[in-house]
N, C-alpha and C positions, 0 to 999 in steps of 0.2 A: 600386310600391305601398308605403307606409308600414307600419311595425309595427302602428301603431293600426288602419289599414285592414284589414290581415290579420286581426288578433284580433277586430276588430268583425265581419268576415264569419264567422269561426269561431263567435263567440258567437250570431250570428243563425242559422246553421245548427243549432247545438245547441238553440236555443229552439224553432225550427220543427220539428225532428225529434222533439222531446219533445212539443210540442203536437199533432202529428199522431197520435202514439201515444195520447195522452189522448183525442183526438176519436173514436178507434175504440172506446173503452170504453163499455160500457152503464152505466146509472145504478147498478145494483146492484154492479157491479165497481168503479166509481169510488168508491163509498162503503164497500165492503167492506174487510176487513183486508188490509194489505200489511206484514207484519212489525209494528213498533210503531205504524205510520200506516196511513192509507187512502191511495189514489192522490190523493183530494181534498186530504188533508193535505199530500202531496208538492207539489202545485201551489201551495198557499198558501205553503209554505216557500220555493219558488223565487220567487214574487212578492216576498216579503219580502227575499229575498237580492239581487234585482235592484236594489231601492230602497236596501237598505243599502250595496250596493257603490258606488253614486253618492256617498253620503255618506262612505264609507270612503276612496275614492280622493281626495276633497277633503282629508281629514285627512292622508293619507300625504304628499301634496304639501306640506303645511304642517309636516311632520316630526312629525306626532302619530300615535300608535297609534290605529287605528280603534276607535271605541267598542265595537263588538261583540267585540273581543278582550279587552277589559278584564275582564270576568267572564262568559265564554261558557258556563261549565258543562261538564260532561263531553260531549265530542263536539258542543259548541254547543247542548246541550239547552236552556239558559235562552233563548237567541236563538230557536231553532226553535219553542219552545212559544209565544213571543210571536207569531211569524209565523202559526201556525195559528189563534190567537185573533183576530189583526188582520184576516184575510181569511176570514170565516166562511161564505161562500156555499157552498151544496151543489149549485148549478146549474152544469153543466159549461160551458156557453156563457159564463155570466158569469165563471167562473174563468178560462177561456181568453182572454176579452177583457182582463181585468185582467193576465194573464201577459203577453200581447202588448204592452199598454200599458206596463207596467213595463219590459219589455225595450227598447222604444223609447226610454224616458226614459233608460236606462243607455246605449244606444248613442249617443244624442245627447250625452250628458254626456262620453263618451269623446272626442268630437271637440273638447271645449273645451280639451283638453290638447295641447300641442305635441309633435311626434314626439320631441323630444330628452328629453322628461320621462318617456317610457315605461319606459325601463330604468334611470333614474337612481335611485341609492341616496340616499334622504333621510335616512337614519340611523335609520329605524323598523325595530325588531326585534320579533319575536314568536317565542317558543320558540327563541331563537338564530338565527333565519333573517332575512335582509333582507326587508322587505315593499316591493314596488315596484308600480306601477300594473299592470305586466304580470302579476306574480304573483297580484295581487288577482283580476284578471279570468280568468287561467288557472285559479285555484281554482274559479271559479264554472262555467267550461266543463266541468271535470272533474266537478263536481256534477251538472251537466245530463246528462252521459253516464252517470254511475252511476245516476241515477234513471230514465233512459230504459231501461236494462237491467231495472231492477225492473218497470216498466210493461210492457215487451215480454213479460216472463214472465207477465203476466196475460192477454195476448192469445192467440188460437188461431193466428194467423198470425205467426210469429216474425221476419218480415221487417221 
């Protein structure tokens, strides 16, 4: 199994684990506060990042800094605000359909890259670190895990 296939599986599992947690939320919980955001906002945030990661990966391969790293704001606040506005639905099923569709788009895009490109250093740096296809997707997987923990904290059943 190639590195891309392994990471694609990890990403798909992260998306589905997160989606199952959101499915279990009632409407009031979905729309209620979760720190600075609501659970709804978190879903919109991840939809946006799935789509941005497709574009960003293509830029990395061209040796360009992904557009979202140019002026992200504190903790990517500028980017995240955009995602919350771009995906405004407050209906759980609509949000989850969009989340899964955007994850499929990303998953399909990952296979457009050959396995040799996955860990290649294209000379792209952000905050002194090399940006690779692998690191770009790894960051997204970590974000899904982080937000899954937040959502898990909203449910009565912590499993």
